[in-house]
N, C-alpha and C positions, 0 to 999 in steps of 0.2 A: 407827270406820271410818266412810267416806263412806257415805251411803246414797241412792241406790244407787252402787255402784263400778261405772265404765263401761270396758269394754275394746272396742276396735276394732283392725283390722289397720292398723298405719301404712303398710305396703308397698302394700296395696291401696288405700289413699287416695290417695297419691302417684301410682298408675297411674290411678286415676280422674281426678285433676287434670290429669294431662297429655293425657289423651284428651279429656276435657272442653274443656279450652284449645285443642286442636288442631281439635276439631269446632265451637267457637264461633269461631274465626278463620276457618275454611273457609266456614261460613255467612255470616259477614260479607261476605267476598270475593266469594262467589257472589251475595248479594244487590246488591251495589254495582257489580259488573262486569257489562257486556254479554255476551251477549245476555239479554233478559228471560227467556226459556225456561229458562235455567239457574237462575233464582230458586226454581224448584222442588225443586232439590236442597237447599235450606235444611230440606226436611222430613227426609231421611235424617241431617242432622249433628244435628236436634232428637232423632231416634230415638236416635243414639249417646249423647248427654248423659243422656237420662232412662235408658238402659239401664246406663251405668257407675254412675250414682247408684244404680239399685237392686241392682246386682250387688256393687258395689266399695266404694261409699261408705257406704250406709245400713246395712248389717249390722253389729250388734255384740252385746254381751253385757253384761246388766245385774244385777250381784249386789247384792239388798238383803237386809234381815233377814227378809222374807217368802217370798221366792222368787226364783229365777234365771230372767230374762228372756232368752230367745234371739231376737234378731231377725235371721232368715234372708232371703234374697231371698224375697218374695212370700209370706212366712208368719212370724207371731210365735208362739213357744211359751213359756208361763208355767209353770215347774216349782216348786210349792210345795216348800219343804225336807222336808216329812213325806212327800213322795212319791218323793224321791231315795234309791237304794239303791247307785249305783255311779258312780264318775266315771272315765273311761279316755281314753287320747291315743294309741291304737294309730295311727290314720290321721288324727284331728282329736280336738279335746276333744269327747266324747260323754258324754252324761248318760243314764244308766239309770234307769228306773221299772220297776215290775213288768210285764214283758211287752212293753215298748217301749224303744226308745233314739233319743235326739235328738242329731245331730251339730251343731256349732256351726260355721257356714260361714266365720266371720272368725277361726277358730282352727285352721287345719291344722297337722298334726304338720310337723317339719321333712324336707327332702330328704336324700338319703346324703350329700352334700358339707356340707350345714348341720350334719348329726349328727356327722360327724367332726371338724369345726372346734369344735364346741360342747363335745364331750368332752376335745378337748386343752386347751381354755381353763379347764375347771374340773375340780378332782376333790373338790369338796364334794358331800355326800349331797344328794339330791332331799328335801326335807321332804314330809310327809305321803303318802310313797309306801312302801307295803310291799314288801319283796322287791326284786329288780333292777329299777330304772327303766328306762321306755321311753324311746327317742329322744325321743318327744313331750313327755316330762317335762323335758328340759333347761331349765335357766335361761337365758333369753334367746331362746327359740323362742316363738313366737306362742301354740301350744297350751300350753307349759309355763307361760307367764305367766297365761293365762287359767285354766287349772287350778290355778294357785296362788291365785288370787281366790277360786275356787269352794271350793276344800278349806279354806282358812283360815278363811272365813267360817262353813262348815258346821261345822268343828272348834269354832270358838269358840261357836255356837249350842247344839252338842250339849252341851258342858262347863257352859254356863250353864242347861241345862236348857229352853230355850226350843223344842226341837224334840221332838216326842213320837216315840219309836220303835214300830213295829209297826202303824203306820197308812198305810203306805205303798200296800198293796192297795186302799185304800178313799179314798185322796186323789186328787182328779181332777188331772189336766194340761189346760190351756186350749191349744187349737191354733187361730189365726185366721189365716184366708187372706185375702191382699188382694187380693181380686177386682177391686176398683176400680182398683187400680194395674196388675194384670194385663190389665184391658180397656183401659187407655190405653195400655199398651206394644203389645198387641196390633193397636190402631187406628192407632197410628203407624207401626207396622211395615209394615202393609198399605198405608198412605198413602205410605210411603217407596219401596215397590215401583212404586206406580203413577207416583210423582215420577221414578223412575228410568227408567221406560218413556218418559214423556213428554218427558225431556230428551235 
């Protein structure tokens, strides 16, 4: 298996690319066209690009032999396999450790319409899920695909004896907040408000 195996939302990235392209074209036209005061509106366009990059483009899930790394907006969570106790997909792919749970932003469960369509398309059982599968486990859904990556790697590591059981309570999970990026977004947002008032 690739190490790390990376999952991201293709839908989110398409939306991010569209928003960024529109914002970039708007910024270019505002910068080139008179009056000069309109050039201040380039700042809100820059904020849109930064915002969609952080919220829609950057988030992903990285599954390696050592840990599952969740890159959510403004924070990164590293869950060692020894700390993992349960994987669920009720509202989004969610990793459970003793006393904590971590949702994966880029892997939401499907909506009602997508769930109905997915159930019509397949009658195959969902692997690695005991009991009745949740809608979020359906093949082709973002939560289902991401959950399959996590569950299959977890299963392989357990069978090979590379994950020690019974150590979840004493295995730390690392959570890192991106204060630098948050500060940049806040600063550009404030500058955008000023630019809108001046324009």
